N, C-alpha and C positions, 0 to 999 in steps of 0.2 A: 517615470513613465514605464508602464509595463511593456515588455517586448513580447507581444503576442504575435500570432500568425499574420494578421492584417498589418500590424506595425512593421514587421520584418519585410513584407512585400513592398510597403510604401518606401522604406529606407532604401531598398535595392533599386526601385524605379527612380527615386530622387538622385541616388548616387550615379545612375546611368545618365540622367539628364545633366547633372552638374559637370560630368566628365566630357560632355560632347561640345567641342569648341566650334563646331560647324553650325550650331543653332542657338538662338537666344530663347531661353525659357522664362516667360513671364509667369506670374502666379497662376493665371488661368490655365496656361499650358501644363504646369505641374499638377494642377487639380485634375485636368483631363487625363494626363498620363497615368496617374495613380488610380483614378476611377476605372479606366479601361483595364488595367492590370487586375484590379479586384473583381471586376465583372467576369474576367476570364476564369477566375478561380471559383467565384460564387455568382451565378447569374441573378441571384436575388439580392445582391449587395446594393446598398443605397449610395455607394460611392463615398467620397470624402468632402468635407466642408473646407472653406477657405481657412478658418481658424485652425483646423487640424494640420494643414500644411505648414502654417507658421509655427505651430508647436513642434512639428517634426524637424523643421529647420533649426529651431532653437536647441532641441535636444541633440541633433547631429553636431552642432557647433560646440556644444558643452564638453568639458573634459570628462564628465561622467557618461557621455555618449560616445561619439567617435572623434571628437576634437577636429572636426572637418573644417578646412579653410574655405568656407562658403562666403562669397561676397555678393552683395546686391549692387548692381551697376545701373545708374540712372540712364534713362533714354527718354527724353521729353518728360512727361508727367508719370511715366511708368518706370519700373525697375525689372531687370532680368537677373537671373541667378546662375552662378557657375562657381567652380572651384578656381581659386587663384593659382593653384598648381594642378594642372590637368592630369598629372601622373598619380595624383592622390586617389585612393579608393578605400572605402570602408572595409572592403574584403581583404585589404593588405595590412590592416591595422591590428595591433595586439589587442587583447581583451580590454574592454572598458571596465570601469569600477563595478558597474551593475552586473556585467557578465562574469567578472571574476568572483563576485560574491555568490552568484548563483552556482558557479562551478565549485566553490568551496563547500557550499551546503550539500551539493550532490556528492562530493567526496566524503563528507562526514556521514551521509546516509549509507554510502557504499561500505564504509568502515564497519557497519553493523554486521556484515557478512564475514568479517575477518575471523579466521579460525575454522570455517567450514571447508572441508577438503576440496570441494568442487569450485570454491571461490578463491583459490590461492592467487589467481590472476588479479584480484582486486587490489592487493597490496602493491603488486608490481606496477599496475597502471596508475595507481594513486601516486606513487613516487615519481613516475615519468611525467604526469601532469603537473605535479608540484614543481619539478625542475624546468619543464618546458615553459610554463607560464608564470614562473616566480611566485608560486602560491605556497603558503604554509598554513595548513589547516590546524585549527586548535582542537586537537583530539580530546583534550581534557574538559571541554565545556559541554559535551553531549554524550550521554550514556544510554544504552538500551539494556533491558533486563534479559541477560543472556547467561546461560550456564555453560561455560567452556569445558567443564569436566564431566558432562553428562555421558553416561554409558550409552552406546549405540550411535553416537555421532559419526563414528568411523564408517558406518554403512551408508551415510547420506549420499556420497558421491556415486556409489554403485547403483543405488536405488534411483537416484535422479537420472542417471544415464539409461537405466532399464526403462524408465517411463518415456524418455525422449526417443529411444531406439525401439520402443515397442517390443521389449524382450520379456518373455515369461521367466519367472524366477522360482527356484526351489528354496523354501525357507525352513530352517531348523529353528524351532521356536519353543520357549519354555515359559508358559504362563506362571504367575506367582502362585496360583491355586493348585498346581499339580506338581508331582515329583519328577515325572519323566518328560523328556523332550518330545515334541510332536513335529512331524514333517508334512508340509503341504506345498502345493504349487499355486502360485498367485500371478494373476495378470495385474501388474501395478499401474495405478492411474494418477495418484495424487499424494503429495507430501504436505503435512500440516503441523505447525507447532502450536502447542497449547500448554500454558502453565510451565514454560521452560522445558517441555518434553516434546519429542518428535513422534509423529504417527504416520503410518503408511496406509493408504486406502486402495483397495483393489478387489478383484473378483476371485474368490477361491474356486479352484477348478471343480471342487465337489459340491459347491452350493451356488444358488442363483443370486443371493443377496451380496451386498458390499461387505467386505471384511475389513476390520480395523486392527492394525498391527502396531503395537508399541515398539519402537526401535530398541529400547533398552532391554527388551526381552528376547531379541533376536540373538541366536548363538552363531548362526552361519547362513550365508546366502550363496547360491550358485545359479548359473544359467540352466534353464530347462529347454528341452527340445520341443515342447508343445508349441503349437501355432498360437500366436497372440490374438486375443479377442478384444476388439476395439470397444471403448466405452461409448456407447450410443444412447445411453439412458439418463445419465446424471450430469447435471450442470453443477460442478463443485462450487462455483461462485455463489449459488443459491442453496446448496445442499445443507449448509450449517446455519441458515437463517433462523430456523425454528428451534435451535438448541443452544444451550450454554455448554461449551466444551466440545468433545469429539464423539461421545457415546450416543449412538442412535439405534433404537430398537424399532425395526420396521413395523411391527404390529401396534406400536404405541402412537396415539394421535396427539395433536396439540391440545393443551388444556389451558384454561384461564386460571392462573395462579394468583390468588388474592393475598396480599401481604400487609401486615401492620408494622410500621417502622416508627420507633420512638423519635422524639424531636431531635435529639443529639445526632443520631445516625442518619436522619433524613437529610441533613445538610450535605453529607457525603454522597448518598445515593441519588440525590437530586442532580448533583453536578457530574456524577459518574453512574449513569443508569445501569441497572443489572443486565438489561437486554434492550435491543432496539425497539421492542414492542411496548416498553414501559409506559403506562398511562397513570396519571394521578386521578384517583377517584374522590379523595377527600383529604383536607388538611385542617388540623385543629392546633391549638396551642400545645397539646401534649404529643401528638403523633400524626402520621400520614398514612392513608390507605392507598396502596398502589396495586396495579394489575400488570402482569406480564403474561404473554401468550406463547408458551413454549412446550416442548415435549419433555416431561420430567425424566431426569436421568441422574446418575451418580454425581456428576459434576455440579448440578443444580443443588442437590442435597448438601454437598460439601460447602458450596458457596454460602448457602443460607445458614448453615451451622457455624460458619466462621464468624458470623455477626453475633453469636451468642444470644443473650437475652434482648438484644436490640431489635431483632426482627422476628415476628410471629407469623406463621402460616395460618391463614384463616380458612381457606378453601382451595381446592376441593377436599372433601373430608378424608378420602383415602390417602392423599398425599400428606395431609396434616397428620394422620395416624402414623404414617411411615416416619415422619420427622419426630413425632412424639416417642415412638419406640426407640429411636436412636438416642434421643435425649435421656430416656429412662435407663438405657444401657450405659450411657456415659455416667449418669448419676450413680449407678450401682458400683461402678469402678471407684468412684471417689467417696462413696459413703463409708 
């Protein structure tokens, strides 16, 4: 039985009723008490049914629930319900099996952040929870794609704190394409990981558009005395909806990219779409034609080229030509 919000409310109300020795709670009384509590939280609630209360009682009595000592005492043709031990409370109980499993899964997810400087507390709280609740998480059954040796990871904590504390930073940066370092002041807004690399997004003091900074090209950061400019324009939850990766050119618009995928590769792309906008236009015995609506960028080119001869760009023509030029350059290297 899922322990959702409504279920939790019902369990607490039933627990209160069963602990009250001064009143006899028949099934109708339990239904009314739970319905009233749910209506207090949600005026549009339809309340609870008789069967739901019986299911709740069964779950609370079960060892996978709360192992509660609920007894049904006959009175005439009816029965009223209470704890045989009025000192019992579900709030005083150790974790049940379901809650323990959920906590284990949460700890395993938290382990994903192990190694990041600002999440050193994760390992500490993980150990404390394991000791407090006699849990032992099986770390070796779940793994995330994470590069613990990536250059630039050491800046994550400082950048994270700069975003939280609304602190402008001065960045000493060296792009791969130039020989000399460049220095600029940035209003940091957002950290994002893509393809095992971290990127910082913020507003460069000299420009109006959002700047994308790769952490592995940062040589130094320090606080700036500039007043912080809030991010009032961009919802980063939606900012990356129209791209693959992290590179966004403001003047480039969304394009309908038509792709031909051979039969063998289609099985993989069907189960792992290239983008959320992926639509199937046609499927034959030999291939599939699909469409994605994205802003073309370097990451899209790299992704499509990674499929080799299995994926062909059909349109638009300018994007097809760009892929063609890269394929020809590659062919020249190996000719």
